[in-house]
C-alpha positions in Angstrom: 114.5 103.2 121.7 116.8 100.3 121.3 119.8 100.7 118.8 118.7 97.7 116.7 115.3 98.7 116.6 116.2 102.2 115.6 118.6 100.7 112.9 115.5 98.5 111.5 113.2 101.4 111.5 115.9 103.7 109.6 116.1 101.1 106.9 112.1 100.8 106.8 111.8 104.5 106.6 114.2 104.7 103.8 112.2 101.9 102.1 109.1 103.9 102.7 110.2 107.3 101.2 111.9 105.6 98.1 108.8 103.8 97.4 107.1 105.0 94.1 103.8 104.3 95.9 104.6 106.5 98.8 102.5 109.7 99.2 104.0 113.2 99.7 102.9 113.3 103.3 104.4 110.1 104.2 107.8 111.3 102.5 108.0 114.3 104.5 107.2 112.6 107.8 109.7 109.9 107.1 112.5 112.4 106.2 111.7 114.4 109.3 111.9 111.4 111.3 115.3 110.6 109.7 116.6 114.2 110.4 115.3 113.7 114.1 117.2 110.4 114.8 119.5 110.8 117.7 118.3 114.3 118.6 115.8 115.7 121.2 113.2 115.7 118.6 113.1 111.9 117.9 110.4 111.2 120.2 108.0 113.6 118.8 109.1 112.6 115.3 108.3 108.9 116.2 105.1 109.8 117.3 104.5 111.6 113.9 105.7 108.6 112.0 103.5 106.0 113.7 100.4 108.5 113.1 101.3 108.8 109.4 102.0 105.0 108.7 98.6 104.0 110.6 96.8 106.5 108.4 98.5 105.7 105.2 98.8 101.7 105.1 96.1 100.2 102.9 94.0 97.4 104.1 93.5 94.6 101.4 89.7 95.2 101.1 90.7 99.0 100.6 93.0 98.1 97.8 90.4 95.8 96.3 87.7 98.4 96.5 90.2 101.1 94.8 91.5 98.9 92.2 87.9 97.9 91.1 86.6 101.3 91.1 86.5 103.9 88.3 89.1 105.9 90.2 91.3 103.1 90.3 91.0 102.5 86.7 91.8 106.4 86.1 94.9 106.1 88.4 96.4 102.7 87.3 95.0 102.6 83.7 92.3 100.0 82.9 94.5 97.1 82.3 96.8 97.7 85.4 94.0 98.1 87.5 92.7 94.8 86.6 96.0 93.3 87.3 96.1 95.0 90.6 92.7 93.9 91.4 93.4 90.4 90.6 96.8 90.2 92.6 95.0 92.0 95.8 92.2 89.2 95.6 94.9 86.6 95.2 96.8 87.8 98.3 93.7 88.3 100.3 92.9 84.4 99.7 96.4 83.6 100.9 95.5 85.7 104.1 97.0 89.1 103.6 95.4 91.8 105.5 97.3 94.8 103.8 98.4 95.8 100.4 102.0 94.7 99.5 103.1 97.5 97.5 106.6 98.6 98.7 105.2 101.6 100.7 102.4 99.5 102.4 105.1 96.8 103.2 107.5 99.2 104.9 104.4 100.8 106.8 103.6 97.3 108.1 107.1 96.6 109.1 107.3 99.9 111.0 104.0 99.1 112.8 105.1 95.6 113.6 107.6 97.2 115.9 105.2 100.0 117.4 105.7 98.4 120.7 109.4 98.8 120.6 109.1 102.6 119.6 
């Protein structure tokens, strides 16, 4: 991996694991990747990172479905779920394909560099 790509991914992995919306599994995989950078384990850790971010990134339609569901209302609270739903519909109308929360934004940035990893 090129050094500039590694530096970019390092920033994005730190963004991911620091995001309040990041799941525990992604935090663990991200930290493992950071720990493996520059070692013989980096290639394997990179594959695990890619697999995890591909699994965790939320499509805009998935976000809309979740925010509009009873489970979404339980997770976010009824009012916040309505706000998230309205926001998701707004960004979908503007062309978004994925959730734009900090965790999903970091996942997307990592995936956009997948060919360089």
